[in-house]
Backbone as XML, in Angstrom:
<?xml version="1.0"?>
<chain id="A" units="angstrom">
  <residue number="1" name="MET">
    <atom name="N" x="160.925" y="-28.757" z="106.968"/>
    <atom name="CA" x="159.503" y="-28.485" z="106.993"/>
    <atom name="C" x="159.292" y="-27.017" z="107.353"/>
  </residue>
  <residue number="2" name="LEU">
    <atom name="N" x="158.438" y="-26.349" z="106.611"/>
    <atom name="CA" x="158.162" y="-24.943" z="106.845"/>
    <atom name="C" x="157.405" y="-24.774" z="108.157"/>
  </residue>
  <residue number="3" name="PRO">
    <atom name="N" x="157.735" y="-23.749" z="108.949"/>
    <atom name="CA" x="157.012" y="-23.516" z="110.189"/>
    <atom name="C" x="155.523" y="-23.349" z="109.918"/>
  </residue>
  <residue number="4" name="ASN">
    <atom name="N" x="154.711" y="-23.775" z="110.858"/>
    <atom name="CA" x="153.274" y="-23.602" z="110.694"/>
    <atom name="C" x="152.673" y="-22.948" z="111.926"/>
  </residue>
  <residue number="5" name="ARG">
    <atom name="N" x="151.358" y="-22.762" z="111.935"/>
    <atom name="CA" x="150.698" y="-22.066" z="113.039"/>
    <atom name="C" x="150.968" y="-22.717" z="114.392"/>
  </residue>
  <residue number="6" name="GLU">
    <atom name="N" x="151.082" y="-24.041" z="114.409"/>
    <atom name="CA" x="151.304" y="-24.720" z="115.682"/>
    <atom name="C" x="152.717" y="-24.516" z="116.218"/>
  </residue>
  <residue number="7" name="THR">
    <atom name="N" x="153.694" y="-24.307" z="115.324"/>
    <atom name="CA" x="155.079" y="-24.213" z="115.765"/>
    <atom name="C" x="155.609" y="-22.790" z="115.835"/>
  </residue>
  <residue number="8" name="CYS">
    <atom name="N" x="154.854" y="-21.819" z="115.335"/>
    <atom name="CA" x="155.430" y="-20.484" z="115.202"/>
    <atom name="C" x="155.203" y="-19.579" z="116.402"/>
  </residue>
  <residue number="9" name="GLY">
    <atom name="N" x="154.418" y="-19.946" z="117.353"/>
    <atom name="CA" x="154.213" y="-19.067" z="118.502"/>
    <atom name="C" x="153.078" y="-18.099" z="118.274"/>
  </residue>
  <residue number="10" name="GLY">
    <atom name="N" x="153.126" y="-16.944" z="118.931"/>
    <atom name="CA" x="152.052" y="-15.957" z="118.879"/>
    <atom name="C" x="151.839" y="-15.373" z="117.506"/>
  </residue>
  <residue number="11" name="CYS">
    <atom name="N" x="150.619" y="-14.992" z="117.221"/>
    <atom name="CA" x="150.296" y="-14.397" z="115.931"/>
    <atom name="C" x="150.512" y="-12.894" z="115.972"/>
  </residue>
  <residue number="12" name="ALA">
    <atom name="N" x="150.697" y="-12.309" z="114.819"/>
    <atom name="CA" x="151.017" y="-10.889" z="114.720"/>
    <atom name="C" x="149.807" y="-10.096" z="114.267"/>
  </residue>
  <residue number="13" name="LYS">
    <atom name="N" x="149.877" y="-8.803" z="114.488"/>
    <atom name="CA" x="148.886" y="-7.892" z="113.970"/>
    <atom name="C" x="149.064" y="-7.845" z="112.460"/>
  </residue>
  <residue number="14" name="GLU">
    <atom name="N" x="147.996" y="-8.085" z="111.704"/>
    <atom name="CA" x="148.123" y="-8.189" z="110.255"/>
    <atom name="C" x="148.602" y="-6.891" z="109.633"/>
  </residue>
  <residue number="15" name="GLY">
    <atom name="N" x="149.405" y="-7.042" z="108.585"/>
    <atom name="CA" x="149.845" y="-5.913" z="107.797"/>
    <atom name="C" x="151.077" y="-5.196" z="108.315"/>
  </residue>
  <residue number="16" name="THR">
    <atom name="N" x="151.654" y="-5.660" z="109.411"/>
    <atom name="CA" x="152.835" y="-4.988" z="109.937"/>
    <atom name="C" x="153.945" y="-5.987" z="110.126"/>
  </residue>
  <residue number="17" name="GLU">
    <atom name="N" x="154.982" y="-5.877" z="109.298"/>
    <atom name="CA" x="156.074" y="-6.837" z="109.338"/>
    <atom name="C" x="156.801" y="-6.814" z="110.681"/>
  </residue>
  <residue number="18" name="MET">
    <atom name="N" x="157.124" y="-5.624" z="111.169"/>
    <atom name="CA" x="157.930" y="-5.521" z="112.373"/>
    <atom name="C" x="157.139" y="-5.857" z="113.641"/>
  </residue>
  <residue number="19" name="SER">
    <atom name="N" x="155.804" y="-5.932" z="113.553"/>
    <atom name="CA" x="155.032" y="-6.302" z="114.727"/>
    <atom name="C" x="154.950" y="-7.811" z="114.888"/>
  </residue>
  <residue number="20" name="GLN">
    <atom name="N" x="155.542" y="-8.569" z="113.974"/>
    <atom name="CA" x="155.457" y="-10.017" z="114.035"/>
    <atom name="C" x="156.463" y="-10.569" z="115.029"/>
  </residue>
  <residue number="21" name="LYS">
    <atom name="N" x="156.272" y="-10.234" z="116.277"/>
    <atom name="CA" x="157.125" y="-10.722" z="117.360"/>
    <atom name="C" x="156.403" y="-11.831" z="118.101"/>
  </residue>
  <residue number="22" name="ASN">
    <atom name="N" x="157.153" y="-12.732" z="118.636"/>
    <atom name="CA" x="156.571" y="-13.745" z="119.485"/>
    <atom name="C" x="156.164" y="-13.040" z="120.782"/>
  </residue>
  <residue number="23" name="ARG">
    <atom name="N" x="154.895" y="-13.040" z="121.088"/>
    <atom name="CA" x="154.401" y="-12.281" z="122.241"/>
    <atom name="C" x="154.921" y="-12.806" z="123.577"/>
  </residue>
  <residue number="24" name="LYS">
    <atom name="N" x="155.163" y="-14.095" z="123.678"/>
    <atom name="CA" x="155.598" y="-14.668" z="124.948"/>
    <atom name="C" x="157.052" y="-14.331" z="125.265"/>
  </residue>
  <residue number="25" name="THR">
    <atom name="N" x="157.918" y="-14.349" z="124.260"/>
    <atom name="CA" x="159.339" y="-14.181" z="124.527"/>
    <atom name="C" x="159.906" y="-12.861" z="124.030"/>
  </residue>
  <residue number="26" name="SER">
    <atom name="N" x="159.104" y="-12.089" z="123.300"/>
    <atom name="CA" x="159.556" y="-10.826" z="122.713"/>
    <atom name="C" x="160.782" y="-11.040" z="121.832"/>
  </residue>
  <residue number="27" name="GLU">
    <atom name="N" x="160.867" y="-12.161" z="121.172"/>
    <atom name="CA" x="161.953" y="-12.453" z="120.253"/>
    <atom name="C" x="161.357" y="-12.750" z="118.883"/>
  </residue>
  <residue number="28" name="TYR">
    <atom name="N" x="162.067" y="-12.333" z="117.847"/>
    <atom name="CA" x="161.595" y="-12.543" z="116.488"/>
    <atom name="C" x="161.874" y="-13.957" z="116.015"/>
  </residue>
  <residue number="29" name="ARG">
    <atom name="N" x="161.010" y="-14.421" z="115.151"/>
    <atom name="CA" x="161.204" y="-15.672" z="114.432"/>
    <atom name="C" x="161.214" y="-15.287" z="112.960"/>
  </residue>
  <residue number="30" name="LEU">
    <atom name="N" x="162.333" y="-15.557" z="112.279"/>
    <atom name="CA" x="162.510" y="-15.108" z="110.906"/>
    <atom name="C" x="162.328" y="-16.241" z="109.905"/>
  </residue>
  <residue number="31" name="ASN">
    <atom name="N" x="161.579" y="-15.962" z="108.873"/>
    <atom name="CA" x="161.410" y="-16.854" z="107.729"/>
    <atom name="C" x="162.078" y="-16.134" z="106.563"/>
  </residue>
  <residue number="32" name="ILE">
    <atom name="N" x="163.362" y="-16.400" z="106.361"/>
    <atom name="CA" x="164.160" y="-15.661" z="105.382"/>
    <atom name="C" x="164.090" y="-16.338" z="104.016"/>
  </residue>
  <residue number="33" name="GLY">
    <atom name="N" x="163.856" y="-15.518" z="102.995"/>
    <atom name="CA" x="163.683" y="-16.050" z="101.645"/>
    <atom name="C" x="162.347" y="-16.749" z="101.520"/>
  </residue>
  <residue number="34" name="CYS">
    <atom name="N" x="161.324" y="-16.155" z="102.107"/>
    <atom name="CA" x="160.024" y="-16.811" z="102.236"/>
    <atom name="C" x="159.299" y="-17.031" z="100.918"/>
  </residue>
  <residue number="35" name="GLY">
    <atom name="N" x="159.592" y="-16.209" z="99.902"/>
    <atom name="CA" x="158.815" y="-16.324" z="98.673"/>
    <atom name="C" x="157.352" y="-16.083" z="98.990"/>
  </residue>
  <residue number="36" name="ALA">
    <atom name="N" x="156.483" y="-16.892" z="98.447"/>
    <atom name="CA" x="155.049" y="-16.751" z="98.713"/>
    <atom name="C" x="154.625" y="-17.521" z="99.969"/>
  </residue>
  <residue number="37" name="GLN">
    <atom name="N" x="155.573" y="-18.171" z="100.654"/>
    <atom name="CA" x="155.282" y="-18.985" z="101.839"/>
    <atom name="C" x="155.334" y="-18.141" z="103.110"/>
  </residue>
  <residue number="38" name="VAL">
    <atom name="N" x="154.312" y="-17.333" z="103.326"/>
    <atom name="CA" x="154.250" y="-16.462" z="104.495"/>
    <atom name="C" x="153.662" y="-17.241" z="105.670"/>
  </residue>
  <residue number="39" name="VAL">
    <atom name="N" x="154.316" y="-17.131" z="106.811"/>
    <atom name="CA" x="153.889" y="-17.854" z="108.008"/>
    <atom name="C" x="153.419" y="-16.839" z="109.049"/>
  </residue>
  <residue number="40" name="ASP">
    <atom name="N" x="152.207" y="-17.023" z="109.554"/>
    <atom name="CA" x="151.680" y="-16.144" z="110.601"/>
    <atom name="C" x="152.563" y="-16.215" z="111.838"/>
  </residue>
  <residue number="41" name="GLY">
    <atom name="N" x="152.796" y="-15.065" z="112.452"/>
    <atom name="CA" x="153.579" y="-15.022" z="113.674"/>
    <atom name="C" x="155.079" y="-14.941" z="113.450"/>
  </residue>
  <residue number="42" name="TRP">
    <atom name="N" x="155.511" y="-15.006" z="112.219"/>
    <atom name="CA" x="156.923" y="-14.908" z="111.872"/>
    <atom name="C" x="157.151" y="-13.628" z="111.097"/>
  </residue>
  <residue number="43" name="VAL">
    <atom name="N" x="158.378" y="-13.137" z="111.100"/>
    <atom name="CA" x="158.766" y="-12.049" z="110.213"/>
    <atom name="C" x="159.215" y="-12.721" z="108.925"/>
  </residue>
  <residue number="44" name="ASN">
    <atom name="N" x="158.473" y="-12.502" z="107.860"/>
    <atom name="CA" x="158.725" y="-13.124" z="106.569"/>
    <atom name="C" x="159.509" y="-12.150" z="105.710"/>
  </residue>
  <residue number="45" name="VAL">
    <atom name="N" x="160.700" y="-12.559" z="105.288"/>
    <atom name="CA" x="161.637" y="-11.676" z="104.598"/>
    <atom name="C" x="161.923" y="-12.210" z="103.200"/>
  </residue>
  <residue number="46" name="ASP">
    <atom name="N" x="161.853" y="-11.317" z="102.205"/>
    <atom name="CA" x="162.216" y="-11.706" z="100.852"/>
    <atom name="C" x="162.658" y="-10.465" z="100.088"/>
  </residue>
  <residue number="47" name="TYR">
    <atom name="N" x="163.372" y="-10.683" z="98.976"/>
    <atom name="CA" x="163.842" y="-9.582" z="98.143"/>
    <atom name="C" x="163.606" y="-9.895" z="96.667"/>
  </residue>
  <residue number="48" name="ALA">
    <atom name="N" x="162.738" y="-10.855" z="96.398"/>
    <atom name="CA" x="162.432" y="-11.223" z="95.012"/>
    <atom name="C" x="161.818" y="-10.041" z="94.287"/>
  </residue>
  <residue number="49" name="ILE">
    <atom name="N" x="162.062" y="-9.965" z="92.995"/>
    <atom name="CA" x="161.545" y="-8.849" z="92.213"/>
    <atom name="C" x="160.015" y="-8.761" z="92.294"/>
  </residue>
  <residue number="50" name="GLY">
    <atom name="N" x="159.349" y="-9.892" z="92.293"/>
    <atom name="CA" x="157.887" y="-9.885" z="92.413"/>
    <atom name="C" x="157.416" y="-9.312" z="93.733"/>
  </residue>
  <residue number="51" name="ALA">
    <atom name="N" x="158.104" y="-9.668" z="94.814"/>
    <atom name="CA" x="157.744" y="-9.140" z="96.130"/>
    <atom name="C" x="157.972" y="-7.637" z="96.185"/>
  </residue>
  <residue number="52" name="ARG">
    <atom name="N" x="159.078" y="-7.176" z="95.596"/>
    <atom name="CA" x="159.371" y="-5.736" z="95.581"/>
    <atom name="C" x="158.350" y="-4.980" z="94.747"/>
  </residue>
  <residue number="53" name="LEU">
    <atom name="N" x="158.030" y="-5.500" z="93.566"/>
    <atom name="CA" x="157.070" y="-4.823" z="92.702"/>
    <atom name="C" x="155.665" y="-4.812" z="93.297"/>
  </residue>
  <residue number="54" name="SER">
    <atom name="N" x="155.346" y="-5.839" z="94.102"/>
    <atom name="CA" x="154.000" y="-5.902" z="94.694"/>
    <atom name="C" x="153.748" y="-4.781" z="95.696"/>
  </residue>
  <residue number="55" name="LYS">
    <atom name="N" x="154.805" y="-4.113" z="96.142"/>
    <atom name="CA" x="154.642" y="-2.984" z="97.063"/>
    <atom name="C" x="154.196" y="-1.715" z="96.320"/>
  </residue>
  <residue number="56" name="ILE">
    <atom name="N" x="154.201" y="-1.761" z="94.994"/>
    <atom name="CA" x="153.782" y="-0.625" z="94.175"/>
    <atom name="C" x="152.329" y="-0.854" z="93.762"/>
  </residue>
  <residue number="57" name="PRO">
    <atom name="N" x="151.382" y="-0.053" z="94.289"/>
    <atom name="CA" x="149.949" y="-0.293" z="94.018"/>
    <atom name="C" x="149.597" y="-0.358" z="92.533"/>
  </residue>
  <residue number="58" name="LEU">
    <atom name="N" x="150.163" y="0.511" z="91.712"/>
    <atom name="CA" x="149.852" y="0.508" z="90.285"/>
    <atom name="C" x="150.299" y="-0.803" z="89.633"/>
  </residue>
  <residue number="59" name="PHE">
    <atom name="N" x="151.466" y="-1.299" z="90.020"/>
    <atom name="CA" x="151.949" y="-2.562" z="89.467"/>
    <atom name="C" x="151.043" y="-3.714" z="89.888"/>
  </residue>
  <residue number="60" name="THR">
    <atom name="N" x="150.605" y="-3.706" z="91.137"/>
    <atom name="CA" x="149.737" y="-4.782" z="91.635"/>
    <atom name="C" x="148.447" y="-4.844" z="90.823"/>
  </residue>
  <residue number="61" name="ALA">
    <atom name="N" x="147.851" y="-3.677" z="90.551"/>
    <atom name="CA" x="146.621" y="-3.636" z="89.757"/>
    <atom name="C" x="146.884" y="-4.122" z="88.331"/>
  </residue>
  <residue number="62" name="LEU">
    <atom name="N" x="147.986" y="-3.683" z="87.735"/>
    <atom name="CA" x="148.348" y="-4.102" z="86.388"/>
    <atom name="C" x="148.616" y="-5.607" z="86.337"/>
  </residue>
  <residue number="63" name="ASN">
    <atom name="N" x="149.279" y="-6.122" z="87.346"/>
    <atom name="CA" x="149.582" y="-7.554" z="87.402"/>
    <atom name="C" x="148.306" y="-8.387" z="87.472"/>
  </residue>
  <residue number="64" name="ARG">
    <atom name="N" x="147.300" y="-7.900" z="88.184"/>
    <atom name="CA" x="146.026" y="-8.631" z="88.252"/>
    <atom name="C" x="145.381" y="-8.723" z="86.873"/>
  </residue>
  <residue number="65" name="MET">
    <atom name="N" x="145.493" y="-7.648" z="86.085"/>
    <atom name="CA" x="144.869" y="-7.627" z="84.754"/>
    <atom name="C" x="145.659" y="-8.437" z="83.732"/>
  </residue>
  <residue number="66" name="VAL">
    <atom name="N" x="146.980" y="-8.281" z="83.730"/>
    <atom name="CA" x="147.818" y="-8.873" z="82.696"/>
    <atom name="C" x="148.413" y="-10.213" z="83.107"/>
  </residue>
  <residue number="67" name="GLY">
    <atom name="N" x="148.673" y="-10.397" z="84.392"/>
    <atom name="CA" x="149.242" y="-11.655" z="84.876"/>
    <atom name="C" x="150.726" y="-11.796" z="84.598"/>
  </residue>
  <residue number="68" name="ILE">
    <atom name="N" x="151.490" y="-10.729" z="84.868"/>
    <atom name="CA" x="152.941" y="-10.780" z="84.676"/>
    <atom name="C" x="153.551" y="-11.825" z="85.601"/>
  </residue>
  <residue number="69" name="PHE">
    <atom name="N" x="153.145" y="-11.789" z="86.865"/>
    <atom name="CA" x="153.576" y="-12.783" z="87.850"/>
    <atom name="C" x="152.365" y="-13.607" z="88.244"/>
  </residue>
  <residue number="70" name="ASN">
    <atom name="N" x="152.537" y="-14.907" z="88.321"/>
    <atom name="CA" x="151.444" y="-15.797" z="88.674"/>
    <atom name="C" x="151.412" y="-16.067" z="90.174"/>
  </residue>
  <residue number="71" name="VAL">
    <atom name="N" x="151.923" y="-15.127" z="90.954"/>
    <atom name="CA" x="151.973" y="-15.278" z="92.408"/>
    <atom name="C" x="151.401" y="-14.014" z="93.031"/>
  </residue>
  <residue number="72" name="ARG">
    <atom name="N" x="150.586" y="-14.187" z="94.032"/>
    <atom name="CA" x="150.108" y="-13.039" z="94.805"/>
    <atom name="C" x="151.017" y="-12.911" z="96.018"/>
  </residue>
  <residue number="73" name="TRP">
    <atom name="N" x="151.794" y="-11.833" z="96.061"/>
    <atom name="CA" x="152.740" y="-11.628" z="97.154"/>
    <atom name="C" x="152.014" y="-11.025" z="98.340"/>
  </residue>
  <residue number="74" name="ASP">
    <atom name="N" x="152.212" y="-11.612" z="99.487"/>
    <atom name="CA" x="151.582" y="-11.151" z="100.718"/>
    <atom name="C" x="152.156" y="-9.800" z="101.118"/>
  </residue>
  <residue number="75" name="PRO">
    <atom name="N" x="151.304" y="-8.827" z="101.451"/>
    <atom name="CA" x="151.801" y="-7.494" z="101.824"/>
    <atom name="C" x="152.577" y="-7.473" z="103.138"/>
  </residue>
  <residue number="76" name="ARG">
    <atom name="N" x="152.511" y="-8.551" z="103.920"/>
    <atom name="CA" x="153.251" y="-8.598" z="105.184"/>
    <atom name="C" x="154.725" y="-8.921" z="105.011"/>
  </residue>
  <residue number="77" name="ILE">
    <atom name="N" x="155.154" y="-9.229" z="103.792"/>
    <atom name="CA" x="156.563" y="-9.576" z="103.552"/>
    <atom name="C" x="157.432" y="-8.346" z="103.765"/>
  </residue>
  <residue number="78" name="LEU">
    <atom name="N" x="158.470" y="-8.526" z="104.555"/>
    <atom name="CA" x="159.464" y="-7.478" z="104.763"/>
    <atom name="C" x="160.464" y="-7.573" z="103.616"/>
  </residue>
  <residue number="79" name="ILE">
    <atom name="N" x="160.550" y="-6.512" z="102.828"/>
    <atom name="CA" x="161.483" y="-6.488" z="101.706"/>
    <atom name="C" x="162.850" y="-6.111" z="102.257"/>
  </residue>
  <residue number="80" name="HIS">
    <atom name="N" x="163.811" y="-7.011" z="102.079"/>
    <atom name="CA" x="165.145" y="-6.738" z="102.617"/>
    <atom name="C" x="166.203" y="-7.455" z="101.793"/>
  </residue>
  <residue number="81" name="ASP">
    <atom name="N" x="167.240" y="-6.723" z="101.435"/>
    <atom name="CA" x="168.386" y="-7.252" z="100.706"/>
    <atom name="C" x="169.308" y="-7.940" z="101.718"/>
  </residue>
  <residue number="82" name="LEU">
    <atom name="N" x="169.467" y="-9.246" z="101.608"/>
    <atom name="CA" x="170.255" y="-10.007" z="102.581"/>
    <atom name="C" x="171.751" y="-9.719" z="102.514"/>
  </residue>
  <residue number="83" name="ARG">
    <atom name="N" x="172.182" y="-8.948" z="101.541"/>
    <atom name="CA" x="173.586" y="-8.539" z="101.495"/>
    <atom name="C" x="173.859" y="-7.407" z="102.486"/>
  </residue>
  <residue number="84" name="LYS">
    <atom name="N" x="172.804" y="-6.924" z="103.102"/>
    <atom name="CA" x="172.918" y="-5.860" z="104.109"/>
    <atom name="C" x="172.492" y="-6.423" z="105.460"/>
  </residue>
  <residue number="85" name="PRO">
    <atom name="N" x="172.942" y="-5.807" z="106.552"/>
    <atom name="CA" x="172.563" y="-6.316" z="107.881"/>
    <atom name="C" x="171.044" y="-6.306" z="108.090"/>
  </residue>
  <residue number="86" name="LEU">
    <atom name="N" x="170.576" y="-7.297" z="108.801"/>
    <atom name="CA" x="169.149" y="-7.358" z="109.124"/>
    <atom name="C" x="168.778" y="-6.241" z="110.100"/>
  </residue>
  <residue number="87" name="PRO">
    <atom name="N" x="167.568" y="-5.718" z="110.019"/>
    <atom name="CA" x="167.167" y="-4.585" z="110.859"/>
    <atom name="C" x="166.649" y="-4.985" z="112.243"/>
  </residue>
  <residue number="88" name="PHE">
    <atom name="N" x="167.405" y="-5.816" z="112.938"/>
    <atom name="CA" x="166.993" y="-6.269" z="114.260"/>
    <atom name="C" x="168.135" y="-6.066" z="115.249"/>
  </residue>
  <residue number="89" name="LYS">
    <atom name="N" x="167.792" y="-5.820" z="116.489"/>
    <atom name="CA" x="168.811" y="-5.668" z="117.540"/>
    <atom name="C" x="169.489" y="-7.010" z="117.790"/>
  </residue>
  <residue number="90" name="SER">
    <atom name="N" x="170.699" y="-6.960" z="118.279"/>
    <atom name="CA" x="171.414" y="-8.177" z="118.647"/>
    <atom name="C" x="170.614" y="-8.962" z="119.669"/>
  </residue>
  <residue number="91" name="ASN">
    <atom name="N" x="170.628" y="-10.268" z="119.545"/>
    <atom name="CA" x="169.955" y="-11.193" z="120.465"/>
    <atom name="C" x="168.439" y="-11.030" z="120.492"/>
  </residue>
  <residue number="92" name="SER">
    <atom name="N" x="167.848" y="-10.471" z="119.419"/>
    <atom name="CA" x="166.389" y="-10.325" z="119.391"/>
    <atom name="C" x="165.726" y="-11.381" z="118.515"/>
  </residue>
  <residue number="93" name="VAL">
    <atom name="N" x="166.521" y="-12.228" z="117.871"/>
    <atom name="CA" x="165.976" y="-13.268" z="116.998"/>
    <atom name="C" x="166.103" y="-14.618" z="117.695"/>
  </residue>
  <residue number="94" name="TYR">
    <atom name="N" x="164.980" y="-15.299" z="117.818"/>
    <atom name="CA" x="164.932" y="-16.579" z="118.518"/>
    <atom name="C" x="165.273" y="-17.734" z="117.586"/>
  </residue>
  <residue number="95" name="VAL">
    <atom name="N" x="164.724" y="-17.705" z="116.363"/>
    <atom name="CA" x="164.945" y="-18.789" z="115.414"/>
    <atom name="C" x="164.908" y="-18.213" z="113.995"/>
  </residue>
  <residue number="96" name="VAL">
    <atom name="N" x="165.694" y="-18.841" z="113.117"/>
    <atom name="CA" x="165.724" y="-18.451" z="111.709"/>
    <atom name="C" x="165.433" y="-19.676" z="110.866"/>
  </residue>
  <residue number="97" name="TYR">
    <atom name="N" x="164.465" y="-19.554" z="109.976"/>
    <atom name="CA" x="164.178" y="-20.595" z="108.992"/>
    <atom name="C" x="164.640" y="-20.052" z="107.650"/>
  </residue>
  <residue number="98" name="LEU">
    <atom name="N" x="165.471" y="-20.803" z="106.956"/>
    <atom name="CA" x="166.056" y="-20.357" z="105.698"/>
    <atom name="C" x="166.067" y="-21.545" z="104.746"/>
  </residue>
  <residue number="99" name="SER">
    <atom name="N" x="165.406" y="-21.398" z="103.613"/>
    <atom name="CA" x="165.361" y="-22.498" z="102.649"/>
    <atom name="C" x="165.447" y="-21.932" z="101.237"/>
  </residue>
  <residue number="100" name="HIS">
    <atom name="N" x="166.280" y="-22.550" z="100.414"/>
    <atom name="CA" x="166.448" y="-22.127" z="99.015"/>
    <atom name="C" x="166.825" y="-20.654" z="98.921"/>
  </residue>
  <residue number="101" name="THR">
    <atom name="N" x="167.766" y="-20.235" z="99.753"/>
    <atom name="CA" x="168.159" y="-18.825" z="99.784"/>
    <atom name="C" x="169.655" y="-18.651" z="99.593"/>
  </residue>
  <residue number="102" name="LEU">
    <atom name="N" x="170.464" y="-19.416" z="100.283"/>
    <atom name="CA" x="171.919" y="-19.230" z="100.229"/>
    <atom name="C" x="172.476" y="-19.355" z="98.815"/>
  </residue>
  <residue number="103" name="GLU">
    <atom name="N" x="171.856" y="-20.172" z="97.979"/>
    <atom name="CA" x="172.372" y="-20.353" z="96.623"/>
    <atom name="C" x="172.221" y="-19.109" z="95.753"/>
  </residue>
  <residue number="104" name="HIS">
    <atom name="N" x="171.483" y="-18.119" z="96.233"/>
    <atom name="CA" x="171.313" y="-16.870" z="95.492"/>
    <atom name="C" x="172.376" y="-15.831" z="95.859"/>
  </residue>
  <residue number="105" name="LEU">
    <atom name="N" x="173.234" y="-16.159" z="96.809"/>
    <atom name="CA" x="174.302" y="-15.250" z="97.227"/>
    <atom name="C" x="175.634" y="-15.772" z="96.722"/>
  </residue>
  <residue number="106" name="ASN">
    <atom name="N" x="176.544" y="-14.859" z="96.438"/>
    <atom name="CA" x="177.876" y="-15.310" z="96.039"/>
    <atom name="C" x="178.862" y="-15.098" z="97.179"/>
  </residue>
  <residue number="107" name="ARG">
    <atom name="N" x="180.073" y="-15.576" z="97.018"/>
    <atom name="CA" x="181.065" y="-15.529" z="98.083"/>
    <atom name="C" x="181.335" y="-14.089" z="98.537"/>
  </residue>
  <residue number="108" name="GLU">
    <atom name="N" x="181.400" y="-13.162" z="97.597"/>
    <atom name="CA" x="181.682" y="-11.769" z="97.946"/>
    <atom name="C" x="180.557" y="-11.159" z="98.783"/>
  </residue>
  <residue number="109" name="ASP">
    <atom name="N" x="179.320" y="-11.596" z="98.580"/>
    <atom name="CA" x="178.194" y="-11.082" z="99.362"/>
    <atom name="C" x="178.324" y="-11.436" z="100.835"/>
  </residue>
  <residue number="110" name="GLY">
    <atom name="N" x="179.032" y="-12.507" z="101.138"/>
    <atom name="CA" x="179.146" y="-12.971" z="102.515"/>
    <atom name="C" x="180.228" y="-12.259" z="103.332"/>
  </residue>
  <residue number="111" name="HIS">
    <atom name="N" x="180.975" y="-11.409" z="102.728"/>
    <atom name="CA" x="182.072" y="-10.719" z="103.432"/>
    <atom name="C" x="181.635" y="-9.387" z="103.949"/>
  </residue>
</chain>
């Protein structure tokens, strides 16, 4: 079950991925491979082409007119390639939610 407002802890300041910290514990809650499922109070991470392109204002405007992608990507998504280390200090993540993500990585990516 995807985390929801009742289970995710403190809410974050809108529009800032790295500010999405749990205010009570100062630990991050990660929703990795979030797709369009952005959860308030969590750091939502994805690397889908649609999420990456949505960071380009001209593409976003063009997509609204033409409808290349039928998904509106939330601007709070942290774009990150999971083949690289996550940008968080050790022991700063409290919980990780990961769904439909591992199958997109191959064995060599895990080394």
